[in-house]
N, C-alpha and C positions, 0 to 999 in steps of 0.2 A: 503495500501499499505504499504507505510513506516513512519517513523516520519520526520516531519515538515523539511524542511529547507529555514527559515526566510530568503523575499529576498525585498525586495522596490521596490513600480511601476517605478519611473528611471531604474529598469533594464528593462526594454521593450518597449526599446526609440519604434517611432511610431506605438504602439500599440495605440494612444490615444484615438479613439470612438469608439473602439472594449474594450477598457478598463472599457469608463463608461459605456457602453451598457449593460458587464456582469459584472459590481458591481449591475449595476439599478436592470438589474434581477431576480435577487438573491431578493426584497426585504428584502433586509438588511443582509440574509442566510448566505454569504458570503463578505468579502468585503478585506482583504488582497489578495493582490498579491504577488504570487509564479512564477512566468513568464508567457513570453508569446509570441508566434513564426510563423513565417509566418507562413500559411496553407499549400502554392504554389495554391493557387488560389484566390489571392485578399484581400484574409481575417486572422484571428486572430485564434488561438487558445489558449485562456486563465485558465492558470490555479490561483484558489483562496482555500483560507483557513473562517472556519467559525472561531464562536469563542472558540469552544469544539476542533481545528485544524484539522478539516474534511476536508480532499479536495475534489475540487469541476471542475466543468470541463465549459468550454463555448470554443461557435467557433460561430462568430463574424464578421461581415464586418466594413470596411472600414467607411461605415454608417450610422454605430451601427443598424442596423438585428444582431439580436440573432438569430440562427440555431438552436444548444443545448447547450442544460443547466441541470446540471445534479449532484447530490450527488456523489462521491467513496464509493464504500464500498464492492465489491466483484467483484474475477473472476468471470465474467459472462460462460463463458465456464466449472470452478470449477473443475482447474486441470487437467480437460481432456484432454489441447487441443493439448500437445502433438502429446499423441495415435493417433490427427487429422491428423496431418499431415503427411504426406509422407515420405519416408526414403528414401535415397537417393544412402545405401549402408547398411549392414551389417555387424556387427561386428564379434570376431573372437568366441565371445558367444553365437552371433545367433541373436542376441537386434539389435532391427532397428537402424540405427545413422540419426538426423536429418542432416539438412544445417548448415554449419557452418555460415554463414553469418542471423547474425541475424534480418535486415529485410524484409527477407525473407522470414524467422522465424511469425516474427509477420503480414509480409501480408497474411503468409498460415492461421494463426490460423482465421483474421477476415475472409478471406474466408470461414474458416470454419463454423463459428460461421452463415454465411448467414444462410447458410442449403446446402438446392439442391439448389437453382438460380444461376445459373452460374455470377457468380462478377471478374468481372474484374476492375483492380488496377491502379486508373488514378491518382493519385498520392500518395507518402509519402516521409514521415519522419523524422526525429527524433523529441517528445514531448518536445523537455527545460527541458524534469523533471533531478535534480543530488541531490544532496547532501544527504540527507536521504531520499529521497521520491526514488523510483523505475522510472528509465526511462525507456522509451520508440518510440513508436512512431505511431505514426499519420499513418489515412491509409485511403484515400476515394476509395470507392469501386463505381461503376456503374454497372447498371442488364442490361440482353437485354429488359430486358420493361421502362427502361429508367427513373428509379431512383438509385438515391445516396443515399448511406450510411459514415457514419463515423465510423470510427474505435479508438479505441487505445488500444492498447497490446504491450507487451514487448518479450525478448528476448525469455524466456523461455517457449512463446506461451500462455500467463495468457491474458484475455479480459478483458477491462477493461471498456471499453463507446464500444458501437457500439448502433448508431442512426440516422433515419432517415434525411437525410437532402433534405429538399422542399425550401417551403413559410416559408418565416420571424416566429419561436414565433411570440417575441418581436420588435418594430422597434421604434428609436424612431429619426430617420430620417423626418425632416418634412416633413408636410402632404402640395400641389400644387404649 
């Protein structure tokens, strides 16, 4: 993505359980919190770095259940995202012009990555990355089959995260 921006864990107030769960999810791989944001669905999206300053992504709820966790290493659309989006007009040279709304571009890139399945945007918003990181947007998509996916994409149609959200991958909530 880009060079890291160091941020203290206290820069993400209100995300305590999610931060702890995300740190634990990686078995020590990633531990320094970059930032965390409300996901608009009662949970948190947490960005962490490891000792080599690689960027990791985690989705967790306030009860400590982790739904997605992974290393961010490349644009999943491999630079083809803009070409997959419908243009809204054509410039004087005949080239398609994408929508000017960066969130709409990110939503479109996420829907394009979903492939042929019709995905409706359930919620979306800024991913919280800034400074040396490339800022983007989180997008939750729902399918007609009832599946939910979490995507993170940029205003230039790069998709960095795409994960099916279902049962928790890991839960730190007490049983019983």
